[in-house]
C-alpha positions in Angstrom: 0.0 0.0 0.0 1.4 3.4 -1.0 1.4 6.2 1.6 -0.3 9.5 0.8 2.3 12.2 0.4 2.1 16.0 -0.2 4.8 18.5 -1.1 8.4 17.9 -2.0 11.4 17.9 0.3 14.9 18.8 -1.0 16.3 16.0 -3.2 12.9 15.2 -4.6 11.6 13.2 -1.6 8.0 13.6 -0.6 6.7 14.8 2.8 4.3 12.2 4.3 0.8 13.7 4.7 0.6 13.0 8.4 3.9 14.6 9.1 2.9 17.7 7.0 -0.4 17.9 9.1 1.5 17.6 12.4 3.9 20.4 11.4 1.1 22.6 10.3 -0.7 22.0 13.6 2.4 22.8 15.6 3.0 26.1 13.6 -0.6 27.1 14.3 -0.4 26.4 18.0 2.9 28.3 18.2 1.2 31.4 16.8 -1.4 31.4 19.5 -1.2 33.0 22.9 -0.3 36.5 24.0 0.0 39.3 21.5 3.6 40.4 20.7 5.1 43.0 23.0 5.1 45.6 20.2 1.4 45.2 19.7 0.0 48.6 20.8 -3.0 47.0 22.3 -1.1 44.5 24.4 -2.2 44.7 28.0 -4.6 47.5 27.5 -7.9 45.7 27.3 -10.8 46.0 24.8 -13.4 48.7 25.7 -16.1 47.2 23.5 -15.7 43.8 25.0 -15.5 45.5 28.4 -19.0 46.9 28.0 -20.2 43.3 27.1 -18.4 42.0 30.2 -20.1 44.5 32.4 -23.5 43.5 30.9 -22.8 39.8 31.3 -21.8 40.2 34.9 -24.9 42.4 35.6 -22.9 45.3 36.9 -25.9 47.4 35.8 -28.0 45.8 38.6 -26.2 48.1 41.1 -24.7 50.9 38.9 -25.9 53.3 36.2 -23.6 52.5 33.3 -23.7 54.6 30.1 -24.5 52.3 27.2 -25.7 49.4 29.4 -29.4 49.1 30.2 -30.7 47.9 33.5 -33.1 48.3 36.4 -33.8 51.7 38.0 -32.6 50.6 41.5 -28.9 51.4 42.1 -26.9 50.5 45.2 -23.5 51.5 43.8 -22.5 54.9 42.4 -23.1 55.8 38.8 -20.1 55.0 36.7 -20.5 57.9 34.2 -17.4 60.0 34.4 -15.3 57.2 35.9 -12.3 58.2 33.7 -12.2 61.7 35.4 -12.3 60.4 39.0 -9.1 60.7 41.0 -9.8 57.6 43.2 -11.5 54.2 43.0 -13.7 53.6 46.0 -12.1 56.7 47.6 -9.2 54.5 48.5 -6.7 54.0 45.6 -5.6 56.1 42.6 -7.7 55.6 39.5 -5.5 53.7 37.2 -6.2 50.7 34.9 -4.1 48.5 37.0 -5.9 49.6 40.2 -9.3 49.2 38.5 -8.4 45.6 37.6 -7.4 45.0 41.2 -10.7 46.5 42.4 -12.8 44.6 40.0 -11.2 41.3 40.8 -11.1 41.6 44.6 -12.9 44.7 46.0 -12.7 43.4 49.6 -8.9 43.4 49.4 -9.0 47.1 48.9 -12.0 48.0 51.1 -13.2 45.2 53.4 -16.4 47.1 54.2 -17.4 47.6 50.6 -20.8 46.4 49.4 -19.2 45.6 46.0 -19.2 41.9 45.6 -16.4 39.7 44.1 -18.0 39.0 40.7 -15.5 36.3 39.7 -14.0 38.3 36.8 -11.0 36.8 35.1 -7.9 39.0 34.6 -8.8 39.5 30.9 -12.4 40.3 31.8 -11.4 42.8 34.4 -8.9 44.4 32.1 -11.5 44.8 29.4 -14.0 46.2 31.9 -11.4 48.7 33.2 -10.7 49.7 29.6 -14.4 50.4 29.1 -14.6 52.4 32.3 -11.6 54.5 31.2 -13.7 55.7 28.3 -16.4 57.1 30.5 -15.5 60.8 30.6 
């Protein structure tokens, strides 16, 4: 029985189909993962996805959030103008890094806060923080 081959190697030999498929799969996997360091968006989050994250985690149940509809009962402060605020929860400087910390573990910053730990992943928190940074 003759093996299926595809493509030629130097010297006219043929590359076995299974080996070619394995090499292609390895090349595709190697290309996955974190964006390259020179990618201008690396580590900055995606504001559009951040708005979706905030909707999926029902942040609008406690906060008024521009662009996210929700009930008319609000326990937390409105998030409009979040990008202009000096502090987060009156406790830490308003930076993307601190916002990610706050969104991931609010009790670590203010043990008395009513803000629950919503179980956001690092990427979800980064995207949500990027969205909040657009709210001027």
